[in-house]
DOPALO-846702 format. One line per field, with one value per residue (C-alpha): residue number from 1; residue in one letter; x, y, z. Coordinates in nm, 3 decimals. Layout:
<mivos>
n <- (NUM	...)
res <- (a	...)
c1 <- (X	...)
c2 <- (Y	...)
c3 <- (Z	...)
</mivos>
This chain:
<mivos>
n <- (1	2	3	4	5	6	7	8	9	10	11	12	13	14	15	16	17	18	19	20	21	22	23	24	25	26	27	28	29	30	31	32	33	34	35	36	37	38	39	40	41	42	43	44	45	46	47	48	49	50	51	52	53	54	55	56	57	58	59	60	61	62	63	64	65	66	67	68	69	70	71	72	73	74	75	76	77	78	79	80	81	82	83	84	85	86	87	88	89	90	91	92	93	94	95	96	97	98	99	100	101	102	103	104	105	106	107	108	109	110	111	112	113	114	115	116	117	118	119	120	121	122	123	124	125	126	127	128	129	130	131	132	133	134	135	136	137	138	139	140	141	142	143	144	145	146	147	148	149	150	151	152	153	154	155	156	157	158	159	160	161	162	163	164	165	166	167	168	169	170	171	172	173	174	175	176	177	178	179	180	181	182	183	184	185	186	187	188	189	190	191	192	193	194	195	196	197	198	199	200	201	202	203	204	205	206	207	208	209	210	211	212	213	214	215	216	217	218	219	220	221	222	223	224	225	226	227	228	229	230	231	232	233	234	235	236	237	238	239	240	241	242	243	244	245	246	247	248	249	250	251	252	253	254	255	256	257	258	259	260	261	262	263	264	265	266	267	268	269	270	271	272	273	274	275	276	277	278	279	280	281	282	283	284	285	286	287	288	289	290	291	292	293	294	295	296	297	298	299	300	301	302	303	304	305	306	307	308	309	310	311	312	313	314	315	316	317	318	319	320	321	322	323	324	325	326	327	328	329	330	331	332	333	334	335	336	337	338	339	340	341	342	343	344	345	346	347	348	349	350	351	352	353	354	355	356	357	358	359	360	361	362	363	364	365	366	367	368	369	370	371	372	373	374	375	376	377	378	379	380	381	382	383	384	385	386	387	388	389	390	391	392	393	394	395	396	397	398	399	400	401	402	403	404	405	406	407	408	409	410	411	412	413	414	415	416	417	418	419	420	421	422	423	424	425	426	427	428	429	430	431	432	433	434	435	436	437	438	439	440	441	442	443	444	445	446	447	448	449	450	451	452	453	454	455	456	457	458	459	460	461	462	463	464	465	466	467	468	469	470	471	472	473	474	475	476	477	478	479	480	481	482	483	484	485	486	487	488	489	490	491	492	493	494	495	496	497	498	499	500	501	502	503	504	505	506	507	508	509	510	511	512	513	514	515	516	517	518	519	520	521	522	523	524	525	526	527	528	529	530	531	532	533	534	535	536	537	538	539	540	541	542	543	544	545	546	547	548	549	550	551	552	553	554	555	556	557	558	559	560	561	562	563	564	565	566	567	568	569	570	571	572	573	574	575	576	577	578	579	580	581	582	583	584	585	586	587	588	589	590	591	592	593	594	595	596	597	598	599	600	601	602	603	604	605	606	607	608	609	610	611	612	613	614	615	616	617	618	619	620	621	622	623	624	625	626	627	628	629	630	631	632	633	634	635	636	637	638	639	640	641	642	643	644	645	646	647	648	649	650	651	652	653	654	655	656	657	658	659	660	661	662	663	664	665	666	667	668	669	670	671	672	673	674	675	676	677	678	679	680	681	682	683	684	685	686	687	688	689	690	691	692	693	694	695	696	697	698	699	700	701	702	703	704	705	706	707	708	709	710	711	712	713	714)
res <- (m	e	g	l	a	g	t	s	k	r	d	t	e	v	r	l	p	r	a	t	v	v	k	n	k	q	p	a	d	k	q	i	t	a	e	q	i	l	r	e	s	r	e	l	q	e	q	g	f	k	p	p	t	q	k	i	t	d	p	t	e	l	a	e	y	r	l	r	k	r	k	e	y	e	d	l	v	r	r	v	r	w	n	g	s	i	w	v	k	y	a	q	w	e	e	g	q	k	d	f	r	r	a	r	s	v	w	e	r	a	l	e	v	t	y	t	n	p	t	t	w	l	k	y	a	e	m	e	m	r	h	r	f	v	n	h	a	r	n	v	w	d	r	a	v	s	l	l	p	r	v	d	q	l	w	y	k	y	i	h	m	e	e	m	l	g	n	v	p	g	a	r	q	i	f	e	r	w	m	s	f	e	p	d	h	h	g	w	m	a	f	i	k	m	e	l	r	y	e	e	v	e	r	a	r	n	i	f	e	r	y	v	q	c	l	p	t	v	q	a	w	v	r	y	a	k	f	e	m	q	n	g	d	v	g	r	a	r	a	s	y	e	r	a	v	e	q	l	a	e	d	a	q	t	e	e	l	f	i	k	f	a	e	f	e	e	k	v	k	e	v	e	r	a	r	a	i	y	k	y	a	l	d	h	i	p	r	a	q	a	d	a	v	y	k	r	f	v	s	f	e	k	q	h	g	d	r	d	g	i	e	d	v	v	l	s	e	r	r	f	q	y	e	a	e	v	s	a	n	p	l	n	y	d	a	w	f	d	y	v	r	l	e	e	a	a	g	n	p	d	r	v	r	e	a	y	e	r	a	i	s	n	v	p	p	a	p	e	k	r	f	w	q	r	y	i	y	l	w	i	n	y	a	l	w	e	e	l	d	a	r	d	s	d	r	t	r	e	v	y	r	a	c	l	k	f	v	p	h	k	l	f	t	f	g	k	v	w	v	l	a	a	q	h	e	i	r	q	l	r	l	d	k	a	r	t	i	l	g	m	a	l	g	m	c	p	k	h	k	l	f	r	s	y	i	e	l	e	l	q	l	g	n	i	e	r	c	r	k	l	y	e	r	y	l	e	w	d	a	t	n	c	t	a	w	c	k	w	a	e	l	e	r	s	l	g	e	t	d	r	v	r	g	l	f	e	l	a	i	q	q	p	q	l	d	m	p	e	v	l	w	k	s	y	i	d	f	e	i	n	d	g	q	r	g	r	t	r	a	l	y	e	r	l	l	d	r	t	r	h	v	k	v	w	i	s	f	a	e	f	e	a	a	p	l	p	q	p	e	e	a	q	g	a	a	a	n	g	n	g	n	a	v	a	a	e	e	s	a	a	s	r	e	a	h	a	r	s	a	f	a	r	a	y	s	s	l	r	e	t	q	p	d	a	k	e	e	a	v	m	l	l	e	a	w	r	a	f	e	s	n	a	t	a	g	p	t	d	a	e	g	v	p	s	g	v	a	a	v	e	k	k	m	p	k	r	v	k	r	k	r	p	l	i	g	d	d	g	e	e	e	g	f	e	e	y	y	d	y	v	f	p	d	e	a	g	a	a	p	n	l	k	l	l	e	a	a	q	r	w	k	r	l	q	a	e	q	a	a	v	t	a	g	d)
c1 <- (0.004	0.172	0.205	0.199	0.507	0.655	0.942	0.948	1.208	1.340	1.333	1.693	1.604	1.843	1.681	1.951	1.892	1.766	2.003	1.803	1.906	1.760	1.709	1.524	1.527	1.255	0.904	0.683	0.332	0.186	0.307	0.314	0.226	0.458	0.259	0.374	0.734	0.755	0.587	0.834	1.129	0.966	0.946	1.312	1.458	1.693	1.565	1.816	1.687	1.353	1.216	1.218	0.913	0.753	0.517	0.335	0.282	0.141	-0.207	-0.038	0.210	-0.093	-0.268	0.056	0.110	-0.257	-0.232	0.106	-0.068	-0.366	-0.156	0.054	-0.270	-0.451	-0.126	-0.130	-0.516	-0.447	-0.158	-0.311	-0.672	-0.808	-0.560	-0.826	-0.595	-0.492	-0.817	-0.877	-0.568	-0.677	-1.011	-0.857	-0.614	-0.900	-1.096	-0.788	-0.811	-1.187	-1.275	-1.589	-1.732	-1.396	-1.366	-1.703	-1.620	-1.320	-1.526	-1.780	-1.500	-1.366	-1.718	-1.724	-1.397	-1.485	-1.819	-1.808	-1.557	-1.709	-1.414	-1.457	-1.830	-1.733	-1.487	-1.700	-1.995	-1.770	-1.622	-1.987	-2.082	-1.733	-1.841	-2.212	-2.332	-2.635	-2.827	-2.513	-2.455	-2.802	-2.768	-2.433	-2.551	-2.845	-2.702	-2.435	-2.691	-2.901	-2.564	-2.414	-2.709	-2.516	-2.221	-2.350	-2.118	-2.296	-2.615	-2.443	-2.296	-2.617	-2.838	-2.604	-2.584	-2.949	-2.950	-2.734	-2.933	-3.206	-3.386	-3.540	-3.815	-3.565	-3.306	-3.651	-3.717	-3.358	-3.394	-3.698	-3.506	-3.216	-3.456	-3.596	-3.251	-3.284	-2.967	-2.775	-2.835	-2.624	-2.854	-3.176	-3.051	-2.913	-3.277	-3.416	-3.153	-3.220	-3.607	-3.517	-3.306	-3.610	-3.823	-4.042	-4.101	-4.396	-4.191	-3.910	-4.121	-4.251	-3.964	-3.836	-4.150	-4.033	-3.656	-3.749	-3.945	-3.695	-3.389	-3.523	-3.258	-3.173	-2.983	-3.251	-3.506	-3.287	-3.268	-3.618	-3.681	-3.397	-3.574	-3.898	-3.748	-3.529	-3.877	-4.010	-4.264	-4.207	-4.478	-4.373	-4.030	-4.119	-4.371	-4.080	-3.874	-4.167	-4.234	-3.876	-3.888	-4.195	-4.097	-3.733	-3.832	-3.507	-3.291	-3.384	-3.209	-2.916	-2.740	-2.783	-3.152	-3.235	-2.911	-3.087	-3.443	-3.316	-3.129	-3.415	-3.656	-3.372	-3.372	-3.738	-3.730	-3.893	-3.650	-3.875	-3.928	-3.559	-3.496	-3.731	-3.584	-3.241	-3.372	-3.559	-3.241	-3.044	-3.301	-3.345	-2.977	-2.708	-2.461	-2.187	-2.350	-2.431	-2.145	-2.259	-2.569	-2.464	-2.195	-2.463	-2.741	-2.452	-2.400	-2.759	-2.793	-2.523	-2.716	-3.047	-3.032	-2.873	-2.547	-2.685	-2.893	-2.561	-2.391	-2.654	-2.688	-2.307	-2.265	-2.592	-2.507	-2.174	-2.281	-2.545	-2.307	-2.043	-2.339	-2.424	-2.070	-2.004	-2.315	-2.237	-1.904	-1.807	-1.467	-1.405	-1.159	-1.095	-1.453	-1.447	-1.135	-1.336	-1.642	-1.439	-1.251	-1.607	-1.706	-1.382	-1.415	-1.788	-1.640	-1.897	-1.689	-1.976	-2.021	-1.649	-1.609	-1.943	-1.787	-1.455	-1.623	-1.801	-1.525	-1.312	-1.606	-1.573	-1.255	-1.068	-1.227	-0.911	-0.588	-0.332	-0.146	-0.210	-0.594	-0.502	-0.251	-0.514	-0.716	-0.484	-0.461	-0.815	-0.732	-0.392	-0.603	-0.826	-0.563	-0.432	-0.763	-0.812	-0.498	-0.439	-0.790	-1.015	-0.705	-0.821	-0.511	-0.695	-0.913	-0.607	-0.456	-0.762	-0.777	-0.422	-0.440	-0.781	-0.569	-0.263	-0.533	-0.700	-0.404	-0.309	0.050	0.147	0.048	0.166	0.210	0.242	0.533	0.413	0.121	0.372	0.615	0.304	0.185	0.506	0.550	0.226	0.332	0.645	0.464	0.255	0.592	0.540	0.863	0.823	0.498	0.674	0.961	0.684	0.525	0.827	0.983	0.643	0.657	1.007	0.861	0.572	0.660	1.024	1.084	1.384	1.177	1.082	1.435	1.562	1.303	1.386	1.750	1.722	1.465	1.729	2.037	1.841	1.810	2.186	2.125	2.448	2.417	2.077	2.143	2.419	2.196	1.926	2.174	2.275	1.906	1.878	2.168	2.066	1.733	1.886	2.256	2.286	2.204	2.480	2.301	2.272	2.634	2.760	2.513	2.647	3.001	2.921	2.797	3.115	3.333	3.167	3.238	3.580	3.583	3.777	3.865	3.513	3.472	3.706	3.565	3.205	3.353	3.552	3.252	3.032	3.252	3.262	2.888	2.822	2.572	2.486	2.261	2.513	2.861	2.994	2.850	3.023	3.347	3.371	3.283	3.530	3.799	3.685	3.717	4.082	4.155	4.002	4.215	4.540	4.610	4.786	4.887	4.571	4.399	4.620	4.556	4.181	4.192	4.399	4.146	3.878	4.063	4.067	3.709	3.604	3.825	3.619	3.801	3.629	3.798	4.128	4.079	4.006	4.281	4.523	4.391	4.407	4.768	4.847	4.652	4.805	4.608	4.424	4.529	4.301	4.181	4.415	4.720	4.629	4.558	4.934	5.072	4.870	5.060	5.402	5.427	5.537	5.651	5.291	5.219	5.296	5.511	5.343	5.469	5.658	5.474	5.709	5.666	5.281	5.313	5.520	5.261	5.006	5.158	5.209	4.850	4.752	4.992	4.859	4.506	4.589	4.775	4.479	4.203	4.394	4.460	4.165	3.901	4.013	3.660	3.648	3.771	3.571	3.668	4.042	3.994	3.832	4.141	4.370	4.195	4.239	4.626	4.664	4.494	4.711	5.014	4.949	4.916	5.202	5.471	5.762	5.915	6.126	6.002	6.114	6.249	5.889	5.818	5.559	5.597	5.724	5.459	5.188	5.390	5.401	5.036	4.962	5.146	4.908	4.593	4.406	4.272	3.903	3.800	3.468	3.350	3.036	2.832	2.544	2.186	2.021	1.641	1.416	1.390	1.749	1.799	2.039	1.873	2.181	2.456	2.496	2.813	2.975	3.284	3.553	3.880	4.192	4.506	4.857	4.904	4.624	4.738	4.662	4.611	4.955	4.880	4.568	4.745	5.027	4.814	4.599	4.900	5.037	4.714	4.715	5.064	4.992	4.712	4.914	5.159	4.918	4.734	5.101	5.191	4.847	4.923	5.288	5.138	4.873	5.159	5.373)
c2 <- (0.018	0.332	0.627	0.450	0.424	0.077	-0.138	-0.225	-0.227	0.087	0.179	0.210	0.246	0.575	0.802	0.947	1.328	1.397	1.626	1.940	2.154	2.495	2.518	2.832	3.142	3.320	3.340	3.094	3.142	2.979	3.063	2.817	2.883	2.890	2.580	2.380	2.474	2.379	2.002	1.974	2.075	1.803	1.550	1.601	1.598	1.323	1.001	1.031	1.364	1.236	1.102	0.712	0.514	0.285	-0.001	-0.217	-0.559	-0.775	-0.713	-0.787	-0.516	-0.313	-0.373	-0.297	0.019	0.154	0.015	0.225	0.529	0.531	0.485	0.798	1.001	0.877	1.000	1.321	1.380	1.284	1.520	1.836	1.768	2.132	2.143	2.108	2.068	1.722	1.595	1.725	1.530	1.211	1.226	1.287	0.998	0.742	0.894	0.816	0.452	0.436	0.345	0.598	0.432	0.533	0.887	0.958	0.867	1.084	1.382	1.319	1.320	1.639	1.796	1.705	1.872	2.208	2.239	2.596	2.599	2.610	2.484	2.142	2.126	2.217	1.948	1.685	1.781	1.811	1.454	1.301	1.500	1.404	1.044	1.114	1.010	1.263	1.184	1.179	1.549	1.660	1.535	1.718	2.033	2.036	1.991	2.245	2.539	2.430	2.483	2.780	2.980	3.316	3.139	3.228	3.017	2.714	2.821	2.902	2.557	2.366	2.543	2.535	2.122	2.123	2.316	2.092	1.806	1.979	1.983	2.359	2.318	2.174	2.486	2.713	2.559	2.620	2.961	2.999	2.875	3.090	3.427	3.323	3.431	3.780	3.774	4.068	4.197	3.943	3.683	3.843	3.884	3.536	3.408	3.643	3.563	3.176	3.260	3.483	3.211	3.020	3.308	3.352	3.706	3.692	3.511	3.735	4.062	3.896	3.833	4.177	4.285	4.094	4.240	4.607	4.526	4.339	4.554	4.911	5.067	5.307	5.045	4.746	5.016	5.117	4.743	4.672	4.971	4.832	4.506	4.660	4.860	4.557	4.403	4.685	4.820	5.194	5.291	5.020	5.128	5.505	5.362	5.184	5.518	5.703	5.436	5.478	5.860	5.823	5.526	5.569	5.941	6.130	5.797	5.865	6.212	6.063	6.124	5.782	5.774	6.100	6.041	5.735	5.843	6.126	5.914	5.707	5.979	6.105	5.748	5.759	6.110	6.252	6.543	6.792	6.558	6.483	6.864	6.875	6.561	6.763	7.063	6.881	6.699	7.039	7.194	6.877	6.727	6.906	7.097	6.894	6.590	6.710	6.741	6.425	6.574	6.928	6.759	6.538	6.835	7.044	6.761	6.718	7.089	7.090	6.800	6.925	7.317	7.647	7.828	8.093	7.822	7.639	7.969	8.049	7.691	7.692	8.030	8.029	7.703	7.780	8.098	7.951	7.690	7.954	8.174	7.872	7.827	8.200	8.204	7.920	8.060	8.397	8.358	8.087	8.288	8.023	8.014	8.405	8.346	8.075	8.311	8.610	8.413	8.281	8.653	8.758	8.495	8.604	8.933	9.161	9.441	9.573	9.183	9.140	9.487	9.385	9.019	9.187	9.440	9.152	8.921	9.218	9.311	8.996	9.094	8.836	8.776	8.865	9.116	8.818	8.786	8.425	8.503	8.774	8.585	8.447	8.765	9.015	8.844	8.935	9.303	9.229	9.026	9.317	9.579	9.364	9.290	9.681	9.765	9.459	9.380	9.698	9.921	10.168	10.306	10.548	10.268	10.069	10.359	10.369	9.987	10.016	10.320	10.157	9.828	10.034	10.196	9.902	9.675	9.745	9.818	9.846	9.485	9.360	9.455	9.295	9.395	9.285	9.533	9.818	9.696	9.636	9.975	10.125	9.948	10.040	10.408	10.339	10.200	10.514	10.712	10.850	10.765	11.032	10.863	10.540	10.696	10.837	10.513	10.303	10.566	10.545	10.204	10.231	10.474	10.289	9.932	9.818	9.528	9.311	9.278	9.640	9.772	9.526	9.646	9.997	9.953	9.747	10.021	10.287	10.065	10.033	10.400	10.447	10.633	10.516	10.777	10.670	10.319	10.405	10.599	10.293	10.050	10.281	10.308	9.939	9.822	10.076	9.892	9.544	9.547	9.151	9.124	8.944	8.911	9.325	9.351	9.142	9.296	9.658	9.540	9.377	9.719	9.872	9.620	9.654	10.020	9.977	10.126	9.851	10.064	10.126	9.743	9.669	9.937	9.761	9.441	9.530	9.726	9.430	9.159	9.389	9.385	9.210	8.994	8.863	8.596	8.435	8.513	8.242	8.378	8.727	8.584	8.401	8.707	8.886	8.639	8.580	8.945	8.965	8.629	8.777	9.107	8.915	9.006	8.717	8.882	9.030	8.688	8.510	8.771	8.749	8.346	8.434	8.667	8.419	8.140	8.338	8.328	7.959	7.655	7.478	7.209	7.335	7.684	7.499	7.300	7.645	7.798	7.517	7.510	7.859	7.847	7.580	7.732	8.015	8.348	8.478	8.789	9.098	9.268	9.585	9.358	9.146	9.461	9.592	9.268	9.257	9.639	9.465	9.651	9.372	9.582	9.667	9.285	9.160	8.877	8.557	8.316	8.003	7.656	7.515	7.817	7.784	7.395	7.475	7.723	7.491	7.197	7.440	7.523	7.147	7.073	7.359	7.241	6.909	7.020	7.251	7.000	6.722	6.982	7.167	6.921	6.565	6.400	6.560	6.233	6.258	6.611	6.499	6.233	6.464	6.711	6.387	6.290	6.641	6.683	6.317	6.439	6.761	6.578	6.305	6.586	6.810	6.876	6.960	6.752	6.442	6.101	5.760	5.451	5.342	5.684	5.780	6.160	6.144	6.387	6.118	5.889	6.129	6.182	5.804	5.767	6.025	5.839	5.638	5.304	5.247	4.986	4.844	4.881	4.825	5.059	5.010	5.150	5.344	5.352	5.625	5.469	5.473	5.082	4.941	4.757	4.586	4.680	4.856	4.832	5.138	5.236	5.457	5.593	5.536	5.789	5.664	5.970	5.868	5.731	5.373	5.300	5.167	4.804	4.760	4.887	4.663	4.373	4.433	4.477	4.174	3.993	4.130	4.048	3.709	3.690	3.826	3.529	3.241	3.365	3.378	3.015	2.872	3.035	2.872	2.555	2.570	2.657	2.351)
c3 <- (0.009	-0.126	0.072	0.412	0.651	0.775	0.732	0.354	0.049	-0.060	-0.432	-0.548	-0.900	-1.013	-1.327	-1.533	-1.609	-1.940	-2.150	-2.240	-2.546	-2.605	-2.982	-3.033	-2.783	-2.949	-2.703	-2.799	-2.956	-2.651	-2.326	-2.013	-1.651	-1.352	-1.226	-1.550	-1.500	-1.151	-1.250	-1.527	-1.302	-1.041	-1.323	-1.440	-1.090	-1.025	-0.854	-0.569	-0.406	-0.386	-0.067	-0.083	-0.167	0.099	0.047	0.278	0.110	0.431	0.606	0.937	0.881	0.770	1.105	1.288	1.123	1.205	1.554	1.604	1.441	1.639	1.970	1.865	1.794	2.121	2.287	2.124	2.201	2.570	2.632	2.430	2.452	2.374	2.038	1.781	1.503	1.631	1.653	1.279	1.180	1.347	1.202	0.868	0.905	0.986	0.698	0.477	0.585	0.511	0.854	0.894	1.201	1.382	1.181	1.333	1.678	1.661	1.538	1.809	2.062	1.922	1.957	2.311	2.379	2.197	2.033	1.982	1.719	1.377	1.218	1.365	1.252	0.894	0.852	1.021	0.769	0.479	0.525	0.537	0.205	0.038	0.098	0.006	0.361	0.292	0.617	0.840	0.689	0.773	1.109	1.154	1.001	1.196	1.534	1.420	1.357	1.676	1.882	1.704	1.578	1.528	1.268	0.952	0.746	0.890	0.753	0.443	0.391	0.531	0.261	0.003	0.038	0.038	-0.277	-0.434	-0.375	-0.545	-0.202	-0.263	0.012	0.254	0.173	0.230	0.552	0.663	0.567	0.751	1.074	1.018	0.977	1.306	1.467	1.265	1.092	0.968	0.589	0.431	0.571	0.436	0.087	0.041	0.103	-0.153	-0.392	-0.363	-0.415	-0.725	-0.861	-0.897	-1.024	-0.695	-0.701	-0.471	-0.233	-0.250	-0.229	0.117	0.220	0.188	0.369	0.685	0.613	0.628	0.937	1.096	1.019	0.956	0.805	0.497	0.319	0.345	0.197	-0.088	-0.161	-0.143	-0.405	-0.638	-0.649	-0.727	-1.003	-1.162	-1.174	-1.379	-1.104	-1.096	-0.855	-0.618	-0.608	-0.562	-0.266	-0.085	-0.114	0.039	0.309	0.378	0.432	0.639	0.837	0.945	1.038	1.182	1.081	0.699	0.721	0.539	0.233	0.082	0.092	-0.078	-0.337	-0.415	-0.429	-0.631	-0.892	-0.906	-0.998	-1.261	-1.443	-1.475	-1.631	-1.340	-1.323	-1.130	-0.849	-0.850	-0.808	-0.511	-0.344	-0.360	-0.225	0.068	0.162	0.156	0.394	0.623	0.632	0.874	0.658	0.785	0.638	0.326	0.119	-0.101	-0.172	-0.269	-0.501	-0.659	-0.685	-0.843	-1.099	-1.150	-1.226	-1.499	-1.689	-1.633	-1.521	-1.686	-1.612	-1.406	-1.189	-1.149	-1.025	-0.796	-0.642	-0.582	-0.442	-0.229	-0.074	0.012	0.137	0.359	0.502	0.598	0.742	0.945	1.075	1.151	1.328	1.538	1.643	1.536	1.664	1.418	1.215	0.941	0.867	0.819	0.603	0.382	0.384	0.225	-0.038	-0.169	-0.186	-0.355	-0.610	-0.660	-0.763	-0.574	-0.418	-0.177	-0.067	0.007	0.221	0.404	0.483	0.581	0.786	0.968	1.032	1.188	1.396	1.610	1.847	2.020	2.397	2.561	2.496	2.480	2.166	2.122	2.063	1.797	1.597	1.373	1.375	1.281	0.936	0.861	0.880	0.654	0.387	0.407	0.331	0.051	-0.139	-0.118	-0.272	-0.515	-0.611	-0.544	-0.633	-0.408	-0.222	0.017	0.134	0.223	0.373	0.642	0.676	0.811	1.015	1.191	1.244	1.394	1.635	1.721	1.848	2.189	2.145	2.516	2.557	2.228	1.875	1.531	1.334	1.007	1.012	1.049	0.777	0.552	0.604	0.538	0.235	0.088	0.158	-0.035	-0.343	-0.350	-0.364	-0.021	0.159	0.441	0.548	0.539	0.759	0.982	1.033	1.096	1.323	1.520	1.551	1.704	1.937	2.066	2.048	1.932	1.769	1.618	1.292	1.301	1.325	1.041	0.805	0.869	0.844	0.518	0.367	0.421	0.303	-0.031	-0.036	0.030	0.345	0.534	0.814	0.905	0.885	1.157	1.372	1.328	1.457	1.743	1.872	1.801	2.029	2.284	2.320	2.282	2.329	2.390	2.016	1.866	1.517	1.522	1.617	1.320	1.072	1.150	1.147	0.794	0.673	0.802	0.669	0.335	0.345	0.409	0.755	0.926	1.245	1.282	1.215	1.506	1.736	1.697	1.773	2.062	2.204	2.132	2.320	2.645	2.686	3.024	2.861	2.505	2.343	2.112	2.200	2.014	1.705	1.761	1.859	1.551	1.337	1.495	1.439	1.059	0.995	1.118	0.942	0.597	0.671	0.692	1.053	1.183	1.508	1.588	1.556	1.766	2.045	1.994	2.055	2.374	2.476	2.410	2.592	2.898	2.894	2.784	2.744	2.511	2.334	1.987	2.085	2.119	1.783	1.577	1.743	1.650	1.305	1.247	1.331	1.089	0.792	0.568	0.591	0.266	0.110	0.168	-0.123	-0.073	-0.062	-0.373	-0.560	-0.443	-0.537	-0.896	-0.931	-0.818	-0.509	-0.322	0.000	0.057	0.125	0.474	0.496	0.575	0.816	0.672	0.663	0.937	1.161	1.141	1.181	1.517	1.651	1.571	1.739	2.056	2.050	2.047	2.332	2.527	2.483	2.572	2.901	2.978	2.949	3.128	3.402	3.442	3.317	3.406	3.350	3.014	2.841	2.549	2.449	2.515	2.285	2.002	2.079	2.037	1.696	1.581	1.649	1.497	1.178	1.167	1.223	0.943	0.697	0.830	0.568	0.805	1.072	1.114	1.011	1.168	0.988	0.817	0.709	0.954	1.118	1.459	1.573	1.490	1.707	1.984	1.966	1.954	2.294	2.425	2.305	2.555	2.579	2.527	2.802	2.884	3.254	3.475	3.678	3.921	3.787	4.074	4.074	4.158	4.519	4.544	4.545	4.308	4.012	3.826	3.640	3.274	3.071	2.913	2.775	2.939	2.844	3.027	2.937	3.017	3.246	3.508	3.804	3.904	3.550	3.471	3.608	3.417	3.088	3.127	3.216	2.908	2.700	2.790	2.693	2.351	2.325	2.406	2.205	1.877	1.967	1.964	1.643	1.487	1.649	1.495	1.150	1.149	1.229	0.979	0.704	0.816)
</mivos>
């Protein structure tokens, strides 16, 4: 008996692989599927890679095999009784042995364990149907639907079996039993579809009546109306929609019902009825829930109405929607923005002004800037519309003036409004008025944006003295603003006022408090570097290091010492004219590298002495130092050509070791340990024994690796 395990002979026949030669690589006229390719590959596979074929040739051997398998399954179900897959495999094995009595026994035992599992019932009944035991299958299905009446799949399978057997009355009786449990929409529709398959229209209509009474929903009534329409009864279909609106009451106020009703009337050429339905829906459905009705109504009017009617529908509907929103919440400024944009698109200036006036009349409830941040854009948009669309500069000026009077500048202000008002005056060629507005703004409520805008205006006009006065006033108001100091110095540098630039920077770095001192110092240093002043730059770095010993400052200092200085513009011009005496002598490469090496050494000593715990910063400094020594052009080298400076830095590099430290919880108790990496520097006290032990271990490991390589070579 093929396919059953047991002690048997093995089939030792070996099939030689068949040689395949591709004769034509052009695509074939008839394409084959992947399934065919896989099947052919299995057929061409060598026999040696296939599992051995086992045969049972003796009844006694077969009986022993069955006894052994049953014992294995019984042991399994005894150990894992609640595992349904074990019962299924046991029963299917008995089915494969054609012992249906035992298979039924296994299925019944499985149902005793877990009768609530629908899969067990399905496979049990499928076994009976597969072997044409119809009465047994009916018995199984009947018990299943009695015990699990809410599992729809059991009902479907039961009914499908009876229908395949041609027992339509029996299937109808099963449906009636199912309907008594009031299933969902799918169950009712399955019953109706079965009656329609056998052209029982009146029975289907009666089922629909019960359906809409059991599940009074829009979906059920729409399906009922579609059924009547498919049978050609327009009157009954319309009556179904009307009954739905009447019986569902408030539940009928949905988009789906009215859209389907209107589409039905449109399909039967009742245009006025459809239009009346759409209007009724828009009047009774909440605006937030009627988007689909509105879109469908617009599409309907495009097909059956004129252009004016369509535009009126669109504008009136949107206008009514926005009126409802702003009436419900007058402080909803987003709704006001949408409303005024709608009126702007309509093109009626009077309506636009009315909408803007109504919008700006809704003042925020409290004099706090966070409440006004959205509201102020209504004023801005109003002024921009008057200037750009209405082209009325007088009204624009009045809007800006009213807005600036309305804002409580003593509490907060909006620099954007001041700047826009001044820019409007500039576009009207009224420069004095623009300066008056910006000057008033700086006097009433100075802000960074106002100073920057005023300075930019004067700079574009070329009034350098006004710019200097504005910068003086700016820094009197806020001397901590490093950006303002840098911008002023940049202006003076563009004018060639080198002494003024240095004076400004010196005055800036002497301020007791600065918001971004690193930006200011960097700008000062960059200015001196670009001016070709190495001595001044070095002095600046020394002054900066007196204030901070940050590792990045040290690295920047060393990189400055190593790099050549760019020639200033006047020096380049002198060199081009042949006047070499005008160019200051630049230090040689060796001198620069010596200064840089000295800076790195000072930095390392400073970090190790003043900040012994800043190990990562020291490693960063050493890596920068090593990179510098690798690229250095001057200095001695060892026998291998490696610069001696690199070797010196390597001796200072720490060892990266893994350590453990306790974890302390919120309650102060120790919760375990965590691993972390630490750096051990050669100059640290007490670190020498550990380092020597680690180096000895590394040497021993290298020696072992070399001996293993030699042994492998022999």
